[in-house]
Steps between C-alpha positions, in 0.01 A plus 500: 500500500590861434721709726321717762709808584251690694389552868166398647270737703198316643192661356292574810118523406407458851672826586264696290173307563514390863644783723141600617425144604835458696465831677153411622631153605828588665550882497759673262788446729410136573463429130825666426685301772336181406612529145861597588521203733356291210765632273781415743366145530498496117856602496594225736334261268669662206838413648417134443395579135839657458675193635307277263547724181877483575509136531242402241461778251202331308141568432228369721536694816298333780427193292877431454583581867229275631653209304827579680344533837248213497498304175279465195166465646535811706632683192199424309271613781701827534507567135120427454412760768761747401358486136154579634631802670674628189219448274245668730728803542507535116121510492480733799723762332296483186170541701667791706545694178125499429418593874717814436301570189181451688614799733639714215219440239200329668244593240710314235583198704154456647324427172392174331414316821539131474440335846575499864734271687530512892364851501732631230339631173695389182499731216634437139760781507694343803510163330620631163771720655626246750518238226683745263749577779573129563553427142729812458739400779507145376633650178745720670637211709522281179747756357763413758610608842729766368190701375274422790784572739557851366131570504500383865771739588330817360166392640661474847659842477161657413328312780746617760520869371106516508487374855766751621320785330167418649653467856689831487217705366226360722722536801554864388145595448374345830447756783620266776621175345643340808191598712284358237666158527345455848376249622822325418356158583151342500356575843289200506787255540848488643801660305648152465193368332477797276860423378471125468185517294704687235814290544280193411447636142861538427540184265233662278617856548844426391433219260720564190856515632529119416457611139884539506595135538244388248737668243819393663642327184462818309723726732799680360580619851623330822263322750600747755357780297199295442449477885560877531227568234261283711571693823477834312171408347364415844623818658358702217157325530487561870565881430221503236267337740594753779453802280161402367364408844651835627333726231176323558505587873699816510329714224169566680375451856274184526484463123278820471487729180528198267287415206196275512572223252512241788701274274858595594587708813870572407389607152237736647755660731763558229234651273377729780844613595678534164226507250535365140878510504513288808260251342715478189819447696333225718346339185846480335648348812225249539525395129870449535449295808243290299735462211800398713283241673376358170847504348665340791250227570467393141878444518489312826197288409647400159847412639345301781304297246820454300688380797232244593474376148891466484456280813229302320240605743319671215454414124797552280330777312572754788869465468491624135688813467566713183831458345528879423369666810567219737154527675259224619242596240236238579529565880436874428196437287359230740514772776291718261260215419435422864461857616274621227173343639563646849376852429164346405453368862496859657728677738355341820554130368843585376587642840425159661763333268752796568453456868654146456809634336645590839472126589691401181777746548531429868556130420771599246663731781498200743672258263750763380610563871504124560726437198734780598525367865565159354794598284669739742714386794555649851867384484720278288347170434618192290241578243678819412213718510544880503561635853268779551354514858332850448317399186405161652367685796295717269372209310368348834330829581362499155356137549335625818357814326365302202341243731336781693362654188349164402336457843359851485356425158368148571388497858123609497533700835785707363427869438646460144331170421372435151142557426273188480481522121885508480509206720272307254693606194825410666367157570380469145836603364677243724259229382556598134883502569478143656319378190753661266785353709337155464506538124848640475654287789635225280657738251630722799656198672646337195823689541754384749616740766815577307303581200258719686780681651643559154184639363404714803848614616771433256403560146504832327209640282730493199511129512120470530408714190225306326246565218145375531579170303798424735293580812218267401730204394603229737804599707812292514675457832745758574878438534595555864823656622662514837250566784209522259637781307488457131845412339650797321 
């Protein structure tokens, strides 16, 4: 696959849409502290990603790392749930663009009513526009990561610039911005509860930094730089969250003097404070966030499918890559094919699927930290593993944090537990995955441990270039070199 010479900044849609909800739930300071703690925990987990990128610079991310940590069955489970997270976020970003248009041009978007699902009215324009956006970014990604990477970089700059401008000007026009922030926490619960409720959403809030290891085979820079990019993206995302929460709270006392759309509190506040210019700046920032999300998760989903197919967990067609652009072409268009129907189910039904994405990425975080802990050593051992007690300690903390995230999501009494529809859909996805594994099991397990290690850990993309005819033809057993690495 092509070379990716860009940096990643996580597109933070929640930073624009959800500050009003977070402020009501935890208070502005409680929400900011919770998200910064979440970012720190993600940085700890990112340390394990850095270890794994350095040791195994191959596509697959959590799927590959789960194989290292626990074997083929758990690798399939991790890859299955991680793919759901990536696919749902592609669909969410496309639908978020139509939500923005509903705020900007309600008369245009609310015409040609079709039907209602779970209280959400579905109109023809939102389906047409979301579908066009999904197809557009499938085409962009099919042109290669050099093109999509450059686009990602400029989108990110516009996103950050827009947020900074909004934060500075709303703070400037406010009469008493610091006084307007009060009450800092939700008075109906303890300060600790206010913070923990927000910390629990960190896997969802910061999903996207694991886009980097999905393209590890395409780097022209060092694994150390990749780790720094992950940390920088997390820190930048935390600042974006803090600024958007701040401007929602500090611009007016108790949200007064805002518009009356009742659709989007932060949007109403920006329009009331800065007028049309503020709305334009915020719209550009949101669009850039949507586009970075679409672009990044298209890349991650298609590389994950490629890696699973290379390990024989998926049909061969998913490891077809173009000889010119070196992109997993059928994986990219499969993502488009799967996500195109989602806008038809309405925003609420889609949100149930997206709620499950935190579970998928948390599973990937857990296995990544387990793998890093496994390959690192506290001190010199006969196995000759890298001696890195600090990184090993961070991996252990990451294991505990990831486990806590999963507990918060899956235990019904948790304040951050999934909704009942999400539980049901998660169970359905698990059952479908079990059935798919039963079908693929013979093929998946037909490779020896050494052959599996070669395909998942030791073989370069260049040696796996296939056209459609090659991919669908019966495959010969590979030649195995020392320790499962293909002979040169």
